[in-house]
C-alpha positions in Angstrom: 71.3 -43.6 -128.7 73.7 -43.6 -131.6 74.2 -40.5 -133.6 73.1 -40.6 -137.2 75.8 -40.0 -139.7 75.2 -38.5 -143.1 76.0 -40.7 -146.1 79.7 -40.2 -146.9 78.8 -39.1 -150.5 76.7 -36.2 -149.2 78.6 -35.3 -146.1 80.5 -31.9 -146.3 84.2 -32.5 -147.0 86.2 -31.6 -143.9 88.8 -28.9 -144.5 92.4 -30.0 -144.8 94.7 -27.9 -142.7 97.5 -25.9 -144.2 100.8 -27.9 -144.3 104.1 -26.7 -142.8 106.3 -25.0 -145.4 107.7 -27.6 -147.9 105.6 -30.5 -146.6 102.8 -32.3 -148.3 100.8 -35.3 -147.1 99.4 -38.2 -148.9 98.8 -42.0 -148.6 101.8 -44.2 -148.1 102.7 -46.9 -150.6 104.8 -49.9 -150.3 108.0 -48.1 -151.4 107.6 -45.9 -148.2 107.8 -48.9 -145.9 111.6 -48.8 -145.4 111.5 -45.1 -144.6 108.7 -45.5 -142.1 110.7 -48.2 -140.4 113.8 -46.0 -140.3 111.9 -43.0 -138.9 110.3 -45.2 -136.2 113.7 -46.6 -135.3 115.4 -43.2 -135.2 112.7 -41.7 -132.9 114.1 -43.9 -130.1 110.6 -43.6 -128.4 108.4 -45.8 -130.6 108.2 -49.5 -130.4 109.9 -50.5 -133.6 108.1 -53.2 -135.6 109.8 -55.4 -138.2 110.5 -53.8 -141.6 108.1 -56.3 -143.0 105.2 -54.9 -140.9 105.8 -51.4 -142.2 105.6 -52.8 -145.8 102.3 -54.5 -145.0 101.0 -51.4 -143.2 101.7 -49.3 -146.3 99.9 -51.8 -148.5 96.9 -52.8 -146.3 96.3 -49.7 -144.2 97.2 -46.9 -146.6 93.7 -45.5 -146.6 93.9 -44.9 -142.8 97.5 -43.8 -142.7 99.4 -40.8 -144.0 103.0 -39.9 -144.9 104.5 -36.4 -144.9 106.8 -35.7 -147.8 109.6 -33.2 -148.0 110.1 -31.1 -151.2 111.9 -33.9 -152.8 109.1 -36.4 -152.1 110.9 -38.3 -149.4 109.0 -39.3 -146.3 109.5 -36.8 -143.5 107.0 -38.3 -141.1 104.1 -40.7 -140.9 100.9 -41.6 -139.0 99.7 -45.2 -139.1 96.1 -46.0 -138.1 93.1 -48.2 -138.7 89.4 -48.2 -138.2 88.5 -50.5 -135.3 86.6 -53.5 -136.7 84.3 -53.5 -133.6 83.9 -49.7 -133.6 84.1 -48.6 -137.3 83.6 -44.9 -136.4 86.8 -45.0 -134.3 90.2 -44.4 -135.8 93.0 -45.9 -133.8 96.3 -44.2 -134.3 99.1 -46.8 -134.1 102.2 -44.7 -134.5 103.3 -41.2 -135.2 106.9 -40.6 -136.2 108.7 -37.6 -137.6 112.2 -37.5 -139.1 114.7 -35.6 -137.0 115.1 -32.9 -139.7 111.4 -32.2 -139.7 110.7 -32.1 -135.9 109.4 -29.0 -134.3 107.7 -27.8 -137.5 104.2 -29.0 -136.8 104.4 -32.0 -139.1 102.8 -34.5 -136.6 99.9 -32.2 -135.9 99.4 -31.5 -139.6 99.4 -35.3 -140.4 96.8 -36.0 -137.7 94.5 -33.3 -139.0 95.1 -34.3 -142.6 94.5 -38.0 -141.9 91.3 -37.5 -139.8 89.9 -35.1 -142.4 90.6 -37.6 -145.2 89.1 -40.6 -143.3 86.1 -38.5 -142.1 85.4 -37.6 -145.8 84.9 -41.3 -146.5 83.6 -42.8 -143.2 81.6 -41.8 -140.2 84.3 -40.8 -137.6 83.3 -40.1 -134.0 86.4 -41.0 -132.0 90.2 -40.9 -132.3 92.1 -43.3 -130.1 95.7 -43.8 -129.4 97.8 -45.3 -126.6 100.6 -43.4 -124.9 103.1 -44.7 -122.4 103.3 -42.6 -119.1 106.0 -40.0 -119.4 105.8 -39.5 -123.2 105.0 -35.9 -122.8 105.5 -35.1 -126.5 102.7 -37.5 -127.6 100.5 -36.3 -124.7 100.9 -32.7 -125.9 100.3 -33.7 -129.6 97.0 -35.4 -128.9 95.8 -32.9 -126.3 96.5 -30.1 -128.9 94.6 -32.1 -131.5 91.6 -32.4 -129.2 91.7 -28.7 -128.4 91.8 -27.8 -132.2 88.8 -30.0 -132.8 86.8 -29.0 -129.7 86.8 -32.6 -128.5 87.1 -34.1 -125.0 89.9 -36.5 -124.0 89.3 -39.4 -121.7 92.2 -41.6 -120.4 92.4 -45.1 -118.9 95.0 -47.8 -118.8 94.4 -50.2 -121.7 97.3 -52.5 -121.2 99.1 -52.7 -117.8 102.8 -53.6 -117.6 101.9 -57.1 -116.6 100.1 -57.6 -119.9 103.4 -57.5 -121.9 105.8 -60.3 -122.3 108.2 -60.4 -119.3 105.6 -58.8 -117.0 106.0 -55.7 -114.9 109.2 -53.7 -115.6 109.7 -54.9 -119.2 107.3 -52.5 -120.9 105.5 -49.4 -119.7 101.7 -49.5 -119.4 99.8 -48.1 -122.4 97.2 -45.5 -121.5 94.3 -45.3 -123.9 93.5 -41.7 -124.9 90.0 -41.4 -126.5 89.3 -38.1 -128.2 85.8 -37.2 -129.2 82.5 -35.7 -128.1 79.7 -38.2 -127.7 77.1 -38.0 -130.4 79.1 -35.6 -132.6 81.3 -36.3 -135.6 85.0 -35.8 -134.8 85.5 -33.5 -137.8 83.1 -31.3 -139.7 
């Protein structure tokens, strides 16, 4: 049985969490693309896509992505995501990156909360998905903490094994799918 979702126009607006000092979140725009690419590259943990892909992401998926801005308006972090075409109540988080100067201040968690609240205000949202490579404890903690804040359950399974990637086993770690949500309940209220 599928849970009924209220019409987005009549659904209560989710509360947006308090940002870390000096940080504000909004939708990215094309001018943010180069900074998102730079932040992703400088994390040394993310798979870095081409600069062109970050420009497209900021244009085509701005409604399901967020950028954290420092007091001068420069990007200090980002979350990119999209609603899955075959499961439109599922928000897949593609990447989360935080500039070195803003790390350890709660920016990533704030961005996840901000983004899911914004998306849930416009769409039915039951599940948050992301993939995490084994051993990426920072990302595992980030998403486990998100689930705890939202009273949601986390399930995990390998989505893409090493042999799915070009070059086969040993060229890319497996990607473990983390699904966050409680069946039959909206992810945010």
